[in-house]
C-alpha positions, 0 to 999 in steps of 0.5 A: 519502465514501460510495463508493470513487470518492471515497476519497482516502488521502494523506499520510505518517504515522510510526507504530509497529508494536506487539509483536503486529504491529499498526499503528494507522490514523491517525484521520483515515481511520477514518470513511472506511474504515468507510464505504467498506470496512466496515473490511475491508482487504487487505494484499499485497506490492509487487513493485518495492519492499520495502513493503506495499500496503494496499487497502480491500477494494472497491479490492483487488477491482478490482485482483485482477480485473484481475490474474486476467484476465491470461494464465496463459501469460505468465511476467510475468503469472504472476509478478504473479499469484503474488506479489500475489494469493498474498500478499494477506491480508484484515484488519479494522480493529479497534475500536481502529483497528488492523490486524494485519500478518501475520508473513510480510508484516512480514518481506518489508517488513523492518518493525520498530517504526518504520513509515511509512504513505504514502497513494497515493490509493486505497491505502496503502503501509507501509514500514519507516521506514529503507527509506522514508527511504532510498527517499524520498531516492533519489527526491529525488536522481533528481528533478533528473535531467531524463533520467528525465522521461517525456513523460507526466510532462512534461504535468503542471503543479504 
C-alpha cells in the first residue's frame, strides 16, 4: 500500500479516548498510514451526522481542492466550505500510534471516553459509542424499507 490509490480503511473498532483527548489508531493501520501519509492526518466535522471525519493528508487535499473550487456565490457551497475546511485540523499520529482530537471537535461529535472508529475506505469516521450504536440501529431499521432504495443502490449485488 505505497500510495493513496490503494488505501483501504475498513472495519468498526471500539476504542477509548484518553484524558488528554487522544485516540489510538488500531495497529493494523499504522504501517499503511505511515507509508501513505507519513502519519499526517486531517480531522474535520461531518456536516450530516455528529461524528468526525479523519483523512490521511493526501486524501484530504483532494477533498479540500474540490470544496475550494465550489462557487463562493452558492450559499450551500459556502456552508460546506466554512464547516469542512473551517474545522479541518492537522494532526500527527505520534510514536505510540495516537492522534490528539481537538477539544472543539470532541465537543461537536459529543465524544466521551468510549468511541468507535469506522473505516470508510479512504477515511475514518470517529463517533461517540452511544451515537454510533443509535445511528447504526436506525440504519438497520431503515434497511427493510424498500422505498429508501435508490436506483443506484439497486445496481449493487452483495
